[in-house]
Rosetta silent file (secondary structure, phi, psi, omega in degrees, C-alpha in Angstrom):
SEQUENCE: MSDIARWADQTWTALLNLLQKIIVPNWTDWINALPILVLIGLLGPILTLVFLLWLHYVLFVRRKGRVRVADLTPVPAERDESGFWVIPPNTPFCPREGLLYPPTARRCASDGEELMVRCPVDSTTRVASQDICRGCGTKYVLGAVSTALTVQRPSGPPEGGAAVA
SCORE:     score description
SCORE:     0.000 S_00000001
   1 L     0.000  136.957 -167.631   -0.004   -0.013   -0.042 S_00000001
   2 L   -85.639  179.347 -177.656    1.362    3.355   -0.979 S_00000001
   3 H   -71.152  -32.682 -170.901    1.696    6.413    1.260 S_00000001
   4 H   -77.524  -39.312 -177.247   -1.259    8.239   -0.361 S_00000001
   5 H   -72.028  -34.455  175.649   -3.516    5.186    0.289 S_00000001
   6 H   -65.143  -41.094  177.843   -2.306    4.911    3.874 S_00000001
   7 H   -65.658  -43.503  179.974   -3.018    8.595    4.473 S_00000001
   8 H   -64.540  -38.967  173.654   -6.493    8.371    2.963 S_00000001
   9 H   -58.972  -48.317 -179.595   -7.161    5.300    5.124 S_00000001
  10 H   -64.091  -43.449 -179.563   -6.032    7.027    8.271 S_00000001
  11 H   -64.929  -39.820 -179.027   -8.041   10.227    7.426 S_00000001
  12 H   -66.151  -38.726 -176.297  -11.132    8.150    6.671 S_00000001
  13 H   -74.103  -35.719  174.558  -10.818    6.222    9.945 S_00000001
  14 H   -62.196  -38.122  179.022  -10.356    9.580   11.888 S_00000001
  15 H   -68.151  -39.429 -178.074  -13.397   11.086   10.273 S_00000001
  16 H   -69.490  -37.496  176.116  -15.463    7.945   11.089 S_00000001
  17 H   -65.679  -34.901  177.346  -14.320    8.065   14.762 S_00000001
  18 H   -66.285  -47.087 -177.497  -15.321   11.716   15.014 S_00000001
  19 H   -66.306  -27.896  176.450  -18.661   11.035   13.494 S_00000001
  20 H   -65.114  -42.823  178.057  -19.192    8.067   15.849 S_00000001
  21 H   -68.523  -28.159  178.505  -18.580   10.322   18.856 S_00000001
  22 H   -81.358  -46.086 -176.637  -21.078   12.866   17.485 S_00000001
  23 H   -81.061  -40.707  177.557  -23.842   10.516   16.346 S_00000001
  24 L  -119.095   94.167 -178.206  -23.533    7.925   19.033 S_00000001
  25 L   -78.228  169.583  175.178  -22.438    9.690   22.166 S_00000001
  26 L   -79.795   98.187 -177.112  -21.182    8.376   25.431 S_00000001
  27 H   -57.715  -32.157 -178.570  -24.388    8.272   27.397 S_00000001
  28 H   -64.949  -38.574  177.009  -22.676    7.934   30.752 S_00000001
  29 H   -65.501  -42.123  175.167  -20.998   11.315   30.255 S_00000001
  30 H   -60.073  -46.842 -176.927  -24.322   12.922   29.362 S_00000001
  31 H   -66.890  -33.282  177.940  -26.004   11.423   32.363 S_00000001
  32 H   -71.433  -26.823  179.931  -23.221   12.609   34.634 S_00000001
  33 H   -88.102   -5.336 -177.916  -23.578   16.206   33.230 S_00000001
  34 H   -56.306  -48.661 -179.480  -27.357   16.281   33.784 S_00000001
  35 H   -57.275  -43.028  178.795  -27.232   17.919   37.225 S_00000001
  36 H   -62.274  -46.771  176.363  -25.030   20.695   35.883 S_00000001
  37 H   -62.009  -35.095  179.162  -27.326   21.252   32.860 S_00000001
  38 H   -71.006  -37.993 -177.740  -30.415   21.274   35.120 S_00000001
  39 H   -64.522  -47.120  179.395  -28.638   23.743   37.470 S_00000001
  40 H   -68.316  -34.655  179.448  -27.791   26.067   34.521 S_00000001
  41 H   -68.543  -33.141 -177.377  -31.360   25.656   33.033 S_00000001
  42 H   -86.728  -50.558 -172.427  -32.896   26.696   36.377 S_00000001
  43 H   -80.193  -28.001  179.303  -30.510   29.347   37.641 S_00000001
  44 H   -57.760  -56.658  178.510  -29.761   31.034   34.248 S_00000001
  45 H   -62.596  -35.546  179.940  -33.229   32.439   33.796 S_00000001
  46 H   -67.556  -46.773  177.129  -33.621   33.369   37.411 S_00000001
  47 H   -59.324  -42.252 -179.579  -30.190   35.248   37.497 S_00000001
  48 H   -59.819  -41.965  179.556  -31.139   36.827   34.210 S_00000001
  49 H   -68.875  -39.454  175.766  -34.430   38.112   35.640 S_00000001
  50 H   -61.316  -48.707  176.942  -32.657   39.403   38.805 S_00000001
  51 H   -52.512  -52.110 -176.880  -30.134   41.217   36.615 S_00000001
  52 H   -66.663  -35.524  173.879  -32.862   42.844   34.475 S_00000001
  53 H   -63.636  -45.792 -178.649  -34.789   43.980   37.628 S_00000001
  54 H   -61.578  -40.273  176.928  -31.684   45.458   39.064 S_00000001
  55 H   -61.774  -39.574  179.001  -30.951   47.216   35.736 S_00000001
  56 H   -71.531  -33.683  176.085  -34.455   48.629   35.613 S_00000001
  57 H   -62.927  -50.460 -175.482  -34.113   49.851   39.175 S_00000001
  58 H   -65.958  -37.102 -175.075  -30.724   51.530   38.484 S_00000001
  59 H   -91.297  -29.278 -169.486  -31.838   53.217   35.163 S_00000001
  60 H  -121.563  -24.342 -175.459  -35.474   54.146   35.833 S_00000001
  61 H  -103.374  -37.803 -174.658  -36.434   54.015   39.584 S_00000001
  62 L   -68.552  143.701 -179.726  -33.529   55.068   41.655 S_00000001
  63 L   -66.459  135.700 -176.649  -33.238   58.800   42.369 S_00000001
  64 L   -78.746  -36.983 -176.902  -30.616   60.360   40.163 S_00000001
  65 L  -123.315  176.414  175.166  -29.576   63.199   42.376 S_00000001
  66 L  -112.663  133.516  178.744  -29.372   64.296   45.903 S_00000001
  67 L  -101.893  122.500  173.907  -31.560   67.167   47.228 S_00000001
  68 E  -112.878  125.384 -178.348  -30.274   69.200   50.045 S_00000001
  69 E   -79.100  124.449 -175.644  -32.663   71.501   51.747 S_00000001
  70 L   -71.188  145.317  172.677  -31.075   74.842   52.260 S_00000001
  71 L   -80.048  122.455 -179.898  -30.999   76.374   55.739 S_00000001
  72 L   -72.131  135.373 -175.195  -32.949   79.541   55.386 S_00000001
  73 L  -107.061  159.548  178.937  -31.057   82.569   56.700 S_00000001
  74 L   -65.548  144.195  176.505  -32.653   85.715   58.065 S_00000001
  75 E  -122.720  148.526  179.562  -33.426   88.438   55.449 S_00000001
  76 E   -69.346  140.848  179.898  -33.934   92.094   56.123 S_00000001
  77 L   -74.434  144.911  173.913  -37.509   93.307   56.260 S_00000001
  78 E   -69.732  156.783  175.875  -38.637   95.859   53.767 S_00000001
  79 E  -112.104  148.602  175.850  -39.377   99.392   54.809 S_00000001
  80 L   -86.890 -170.708 -179.137  -42.378  101.550   54.047 S_00000001
  81 L   -62.011  -33.845 -174.644  -42.386  105.314   53.067 S_00000001
  82 L   -93.902    2.973  171.606  -42.103  106.423   56.674 S_00000001
  83 L    99.535    1.484  179.727  -39.181  104.077   57.454 S_00000001
  84 L   -86.259  151.510  177.432  -41.001  101.443   59.436 S_00000001
  85 E   -69.747  137.867  174.228  -40.464   97.787   58.824 S_00000001
  86 E   -95.664  108.958 -174.626  -43.122   95.957   56.825 S_00000001
  87 L  -105.383  122.561  179.291  -43.596   92.632   58.650 S_00000001
  88 L   -79.676  153.629 -178.418  -45.848   90.032   57.004 S_00000001
  89 L   -68.255  156.619 -179.480  -48.080   88.052   59.326 S_00000001
  90 L    58.774   29.643  174.895  -46.962   84.634   60.775 S_00000001
  91 L  -122.614  115.393 -179.500  -43.411   85.406   60.032 S_00000001
  92 L   -61.075  144.632  178.192  -40.976   85.536   63.003 S_00000001
  93 E  -146.154  156.730  176.017  -38.920   88.776   63.094 S_00000001
  94 E   -96.060  120.195 -174.356  -36.409   90.394   65.273 S_00000001
  95 L   -76.880  -19.747  176.246  -37.781   93.793   66.394 S_00000001
  96 L   -74.056  -50.261 -169.515  -34.310   95.203   67.031 S_00000001
  97 L  -104.394   -9.605  179.722  -32.615   94.467   63.758 S_00000001
  98 L    65.736   39.433  175.076  -35.704   94.068   61.430 S_00000001
  99 E   -99.049  130.368  175.498  -34.714   90.595   60.221 S_00000001
 100 E   -88.425  135.684  179.197  -37.374   88.109   58.990 S_00000001
 101 L  -111.591  163.456  175.000  -36.572   84.467   60.026 S_00000001
 102 L   -65.271  157.748 -177.784  -37.824   81.174   58.714 S_00000001
 103 L   -55.807  -21.926 -176.582  -41.016   79.827   60.336 S_00000001
 104 L   -95.282   -3.042 -178.692  -39.389   77.382   62.578 S_00000001
 105 L   -76.360  147.288 -178.070  -36.915   79.930   64.197 S_00000001
 106 L  -124.441  -28.551 -178.788  -37.736   81.004   67.786 S_00000001
 107 E  -123.446  153.221 -179.754  -34.655   83.130   68.699 S_00000001
 108 L   -74.674  138.360 -173.098  -32.657   85.804   67.067 S_00000001
 109 L   -74.737  -31.094 -173.158  -29.284   84.576   65.687 S_00000001
 110 L   -88.196  -44.336 -176.748  -27.380   87.723   66.555 S_00000001
 111 L  -116.681   -2.004  175.682  -28.534   88.697   70.136 S_00000001
 112 L    78.978    1.429  173.972  -30.424   85.599   71.317 S_00000001
 113 L   -65.918  150.015  174.949  -33.708   87.451   71.963 S_00000001
 114 E   -62.750  140.222  176.393  -37.073   85.870   71.419 S_00000001
 115 L   -78.234  152.851  176.524  -38.535   86.515   68.014 S_00000001
 116 E  -108.759  159.078  179.013  -41.897   88.293   67.647 S_00000001
 117 E  -136.767  137.906  178.834  -44.798   87.349   65.282 S_00000001
 118 E   -88.716  127.910  179.708  -47.528   89.497   63.909 S_00000001
 119 L   -70.429  130.643  177.120  -51.092   87.933   64.192 S_00000001
 120 L   -69.305  -15.085 -173.806  -52.834   87.644   60.787 S_00000001
 121 L   -90.081  -54.451  179.853  -56.186   88.335   62.313 S_00000001
 122 L  -113.268    3.614  170.355  -55.810   91.499   64.508 S_00000001
 123 L    70.261   18.032  174.811  -52.142   92.498   63.634 S_00000001
 124 L   -83.121  156.696  176.548  -50.986   92.405   67.317 S_00000001
 125 E  -106.374  150.935 -175.014  -47.566   91.090   67.975 S_00000001
 126 E  -148.855  166.131  177.341  -46.689   88.268   70.284 S_00000001
 127 E   -69.800  140.744 -176.581  -43.697   86.112   71.134 S_00000001
 128 L   -62.607  -24.137 -176.446  -43.013   83.406   68.518 S_00000001
 129 L   -80.636  -11.171 -177.247  -42.995   80.627   71.101 S_00000001
 130 L   -88.790  133.704 -173.884  -46.638   81.274   72.075 S_00000001
 131 L   -91.198  -16.403 -178.178  -49.243   79.337   69.993 S_00000001
 132 E  -113.418  129.716  175.374  -52.222   81.575   71.014 S_00000001
 133 L   -68.693  125.444  179.881  -52.781   85.262   70.213 S_00000001
 134 L   -68.310  -24.502 -173.568  -53.432   87.233   73.406 S_00000001
 135 L   -84.563  -50.205 -172.686  -55.572   89.756   71.535 S_00000001
 136 L  -109.726  -16.885 -178.503  -58.037   87.580   69.459 S_00000001
 137 L    84.322    9.291  179.072  -57.447   84.114   70.819 S_00000001
 138 L   -68.768  135.197 -178.177  -56.487   82.639   67.436 S_00000001
 139 E  -105.298  127.993  175.868  -54.462   79.378   67.840 S_00000001
 140 L  -155.552  168.803 -179.995  -51.932   78.591   65.063 S_00000001
 141 L  -123.942  127.468  178.860  -48.580   76.913   64.558 S_00000001
 142 L   -77.341  149.263  178.599  -45.709   78.496   62.917 S_00000001
 143 L    88.302   -7.366  177.890  -43.934   76.459   60.291 S_00000001
 144 L   -89.230    7.394  179.184  -47.090   74.590   59.280 S_00000001
 145 L   -77.009  153.089 -179.881  -47.688   76.594   56.186 S_00000001
 146 L   -93.394   72.735  173.667  -47.374   74.853   52.779 S_00000001
 147 L   -96.558  154.317 -178.036  -44.609   76.938   51.387 S_00000001
 148 L   -69.840  147.093  174.973  -42.237   75.554   48.802 S_00000001
 149 L   -74.653  152.370  176.947  -38.842   74.274   50.020 S_00000001
 150 L   -98.575  116.218 -175.929  -35.764   76.156   49.122 S_00000001
 151 E  -103.612  132.988 -179.504  -33.468   73.670   47.362 S_00000001
 152 E  -100.998  124.913  177.398  -29.704   74.446   47.297 S_00000001
 153 L   -90.365  139.918  175.307  -27.739   73.251   44.314 S_00000001
 154 L   -71.990  146.825 -172.521  -24.066   72.501   44.930 S_00000001
 155 L   -89.996  -10.964  179.278  -21.756   74.860   43.053 S_00000001
 156 L  -151.577 -160.974  174.938  -19.103   72.163   42.366 S_00000001
 157 L   -68.685  158.647 -179.851  -18.190   68.629   42.963 S_00000001
 158 L   -68.253  171.279 -176.411  -18.927   67.080   46.301 S_00000001
 159 L   -65.123  138.958 -174.591  -16.428   67.073   49.109 S_00000001
 160 L    93.043    0.613  173.990  -13.673   64.578   48.319 S_00000001
 161 L    98.392  177.548  176.457  -13.787   65.321   44.633 S_00000001
 162 L   -68.984  -11.261 -177.976  -15.849   63.986   41.740 S_00000001
 163 L   -75.882  -19.902  179.770  -14.812   60.394   42.544 S_00000001
 164 L   -69.190  -42.236 -171.199  -17.191   60.435   45.584 S_00000001
 165 L   -73.589    0.000    0.000  -20.201   61.070   43.382 S_00000001
């Protein structure tokens, strides 16, 4: 037998052995691999759903930014034509300095004195810590008004640099 015939015979035998492994598999190996295939078949879809739910949360549900409520600082009250301060009702104010404070403030930041409040009904003034007007008997709570929050935007990256964000 020549070299070409021997080479053709070996090639043909290798091809038949390869086809035999594909067509007639070793069933023992397949049976041994069944637990792994079942595990992949069950855990694969579950892990995919968990990943997709997490991705949906990250992209669409989670809040994108942080809102910091600004601490309201006292602002000077306006003056009328005669030079007196114009004090809106239910707004704590310092009678010495003419500063208007946020509704939750009770003491002046500079001198520590109690803030005063003008009654919306009869325009009498009272101490901000009192809930009842001594003149008309109106009971009300400061800070319970439905005013919009003042939101403070950061001017730059957060403390620690942009890597923290």
